[in-house]
C-alpha positions in Angstrom: 0.0 0.0 0.0 1.6 3.3 -1.1 2.5 5.8 1.6 1.5 9.3 0.4 3.1 12.4 1.9 1.0 15.6 2.0 2.8 18.9 1.5 1.4 22.4 1.4 2.6 26.0 1.8 2.1 28.4 4.7 -0.5 30.4 2.8 -2.8 27.6 3.9 -2.7 29.1 7.4 -2.6 25.6 9.0 -1.8 26.0 12.6 1.3 24.1 13.9 -1.1 21.9 15.8 -3.2 21.1 12.7 -0.1 20.4 10.5 1.5 18.2 13.2 -1.7 16.2 14.0 -2.3 15.5 10.3 1.4 14.9 9.5 1.4 17.7 6.9 4.7 19.3 5.8 4.3 23.1 5.4 6.7 25.0 3.1 7.1 28.7 4.2 6.3 31.7 2.2 8.2 34.9 3.0 7.0 38.1 4.7 9.1 41.2 4.9 8.8 44.1 7.4 11.1 46.9 6.2 14.4 45.2 5.5 13.9 42.1 7.6 12.6 39.0 5.9 10.9 36.2 7.8 9.9 32.6 6.9 6.2 32.4 7.8 5.6 29.6 10.3 9.3 29.3 11.1 10.7 32.8 12.0 7.3 34.4 12.6 4.0 32.9 13.7 0.5 34.4 13.2 0.4 36.0 16.6 3.7 37.7 16.3 2.8 38.8 12.8 -0.3 40.7 14.0 1.7 42.3 16.8 4.1 43.7 14.3 1.4 44.5 11.8 -0.5 46.6 14.3 2.5 48.3 15.9 2.6 52.1 15.6 4.5 53.3 12.5 5.1 49.6 11.4 6.2 49.3 7.8 3.7 47.6 5.5 4.6 43.9 5.2 5.3 42.4 1.8 4.9 38.8 0.9 6.9 36.6 -1.5 6.2 33.1 -2.8 8.0 29.9 -1.8 11.1 29.1 -3.9 11.4 26.0 -6.1 14.4 25.0 -4.0 12.3 25.1 -0.8 9.8 22.7 -2.4 12.5 20.4 -3.8 14.0 20.1 -0.4 10.7 19.3 1.2 10.0 16.7 -1.5 13.4 15.1 -1.0 12.9 14.9 2.8 9.5 13.2 2.3 11.0 10.5 0.0 14.0 10.1 2.3 11.5 9.6 5.2 9.8 6.7 3.4 7.1 8.3 1.2 6.2 6.5 -2.0 4.2 9.4 -3.5 3.6 13.1 -2.8 0.5 15.2 -3.1 1.4 18.9 -2.9 -1.5 21.4 -2.6 -0.6 25.0 -2.9 -2.2 28.5 -2.6 -4.1 29.4 -5.8 -2.0 29.9 -8.8 -3.7 33.1 -9.7 -2.9 34.6 -6.3 0.8 33.6 -5.9 3.8 32.3 -7.9 4.0 29.5 -5.2 2.2 27.0 -7.5 4.7 27.6 -10.2 7.6 27.0 -7.8 6.1 23.7 -6.7 5.7 22.7 -10.4 9.3 23.6 -11.1 10.5 21.5 -8.2 8.4 18.6 -9.3 9.8 18.8 -12.9 13.3 18.8 -11.4 12.6 15.3 -10.0 11.0 13.6 -13.1 11.6 10.1 -11.8 9.6 10.7 -8.6 5.7 10.5 -8.3 4.8 14.0 -7.3 1.3 15.4 -7.8 1.0 19.2 -7.6 -2.5 20.6 -7.1 -3.7 24.2 -7.5 -5.7 24.9 -4.3 -7.5 27.7 -6.2 -7.9 29.6 -2.9 -6.1 31.0 0.1 -5.9 30.4 3.9 -8.1 27.6 5.0 -10.0 28.0 1.7 -7.5 25.4 0.5 -6.1 24.4 3.9 -9.3 22.6 4.6 -8.6 20.5 1.4 -5.1 19.8 2.7 -6.5 18.3 5.9 -9.0 16.2 3.9 -6.1 15.0 1.8 -4.2 14.1 4.9 -7.2 12.2 6.3 -7.4 10.2 3.0 -3.6 9.5 3.1 -4.1 7.9 6.5 -6.7 5.5 5.1 -4.2 4.2 2.6 -5.6 6.0 -0.4 -3.3 6.4 -3.4 -2.0 9.8 -4.6 -4.3 9.6 -7.6 -7.3 8.9 -5.4 -6.4 11.8 -3.1 -6.0 14.3 -6.0 -9.3 13.2 -7.5 -11.1 13.7 -4.2 -9.5 17.1 -3.6 -10.6 18.3 -7.1 -14.1 16.9 -6.4 -14.4 18.8 -3.1 -13.0 22.1 -4.2 -16.5 23.6 -5.1 -17.7 22.5 -1.6 -15.0 24.7 0.2 -16.2 28.3 0.4 -14.4 31.3 2.0 -16.0 34.5 3.0 -14.3 37.3 5.0 -15.6 40.7 6.1 -13.0 43.5 6.0 -12.9 46.3 8.5 -11.4 48.6 5.8 -10.4 48.5 2.1 -7.1 50.1 2.9 -5.1 46.9 3.1 -6.4 45.6 -0.2 -5.3 48.9 -1.7 -1.9 48.7 -0.2 -1.5 45.1 -1.4 -2.4 46.1 -4.9 -5.7 44.2 -5.0 -7.9 47.3 -5.6 -7.3 50.9 -6.8 -6.9 53.8 -4.4 -10.1 55.4 -5.8 -12.2 52.3 -4.9 -10.7 52.3 -1.4 -11.5 56.0 -0.9 -15.1 55.5 -2.1 -15.5 52.5 0.2 -14.2 54.6 3.1 -16.6 57.4 2.4 -19.6 55.1 2.1 -18.5 53.1 5.2 -18.7 49.9 3.2 -17.8 46.7 5.0 -17.0 44.5 2.0 -17.3 40.7 2.1 -14.7 39.1 0.0 -14.5 35.6 -1.4 -12.4 33.7 -3.9 -14.0 32.8 -7.3 -12.1 31.0 -10.0 -8.9 31.5 -8.0 -9.3 35.3 -7.7 -10.3 37.6 -4.9 -13.8 38.9 -5.6 -16.4 41.0 -3.7 -19.3 38.8 -2.6 -21.3 41.8 -1.2 -20.8 45.4 0.1 -23.0 45.9 3.2 -23.0 49.5 4.6 -22.8 48.6 8.3 -21.1 46.1 10.6 -24.4 44.6 11.6 -25.6 44.1 8.1 -22.2 42.7 7.1 -22.3 40.2 9.9 -25.8 39.1 9.0 -25.0 38.8 5.3 -21.9 36.8 6.2 -24.0 34.2 8.0 -26.3 34.0 5.0 -23.5 33.3 2.6 -21.8 30.8 4.9 -25.0 28.8 5.6 -26.6 29.0 2.1 -26.1 25.2 1.8 -25.7 22.5 4.4 -22.4 22.6 6.2 -20.1 19.7 7.2 -17.5 21.6 9.1 -16.1 25.2 9.4 -13.0 27.2 10.3 -13.5 30.7 11.7 -10.7 33.0 10.5 -9.8 36.4 11.9 -7.1 39.1 12.0 -7.3 39.9 15.8 -11.0 40.6 15.5 -13.1 40.7 18.7 -15.9 38.3 19.6 -14.8 35.6 17.3 -15.8 32.9 19.8 -19.4 34.4 19.8 -19.3 34.4 16.0 -18.2 30.7 16.0 -21.0 29.8 18.4 -23.6 31.5 16.2 -22.2 30.0 13.0 -22.4 26.5 14.5 -26.0 27.1 15.6 -27.1 28.5 12.3 -25.3 25.8 10.3 -26.8 23.1 12.6 -23.4 21.5 13.3 -21.6 20.7 16.6 -19.6 23.6 18.0 -16.6 21.2 18.1 -16.8 21.1 14.3 -15.9 24.8 14.1 -12.3 25.7 14.7 -11.0 29.3 15.3 -7.7 30.3 13.7 -5.7 33.5 13.2 -5.2 34.5 9.6 -1.5 34.1 8.9 1.3 36.3 7.6 0.9 35.2 4.0 -2.7 36.6 3.7 -2.9 39.0 6.6 -1.3 42.0 4.8 -4.2 42.0 2.3 -7.1 41.8 4.7 -5.8 43.8 7.6 -6.6 43.9 11.3 -10.2 43.4 12.3 -11.1 41.1 9.4 -13.1 38.0 10.2 -15.1 35.3 8.5 -15.0 31.6 7.9 -14.3 28.8 5.5 -17.1 26.2 5.3 -16.9 22.8 3.8 -20.4 22.1 2.4 -21.8 18.6 2.4 -21.0 16.8 -0.8 
């Protein structure tokens, strides 16, 4: 029975506990504050990132993709550790050059069975799929079977996040300064999602209360299997998780709460919150 190693990148936002308990290897993206570069999940964790991000006069952080060499090293370690096959699931290829790096690393090892999958999302929007892949690997599923199931479940994994401000999307180059200014004037609390691998606006409620209610509607539009609440040091996330579980009709234990990590945090900014739901197949 083939042993399949599951590898991802730190844009998945998998907590160290989630990665360790599922035996997932996480290749770090880079985040830079000023002139200092950090490997996400190695030199800087999510909590420390938000401390630095929200510090007075802090330089705006910049992110960079994983290198092909980082992936090749991770692939080599997995095979040296006894893996027969590898499934590598990365952040969406339209959002980051990380997918390309993984493909280059795979192509540099042509005699090895390495499957690289475009996660088509960010944070737990594909991190949830990574965990599903790891669960399948434990059952003895082959790499081909795992890839097929991940592709099948992609449409069931939905991410929605309310932003406190459009400023960080503007700084990260995701929207124009004019759109950010208009949003500020109108006090819009945009809800973003990822469609076809790109960041899109799901709705633009005018108040926090309306944004929260609309967020619940989007997340529970279809039956939910499990969920992960994500936030950038937002308040009352435990209350939000409680209500999401109640509205989705699932056990509260099926709803995890996780900080948004350094790879995604610069684009959403502090105060952002939302969730990823895995809808029932």
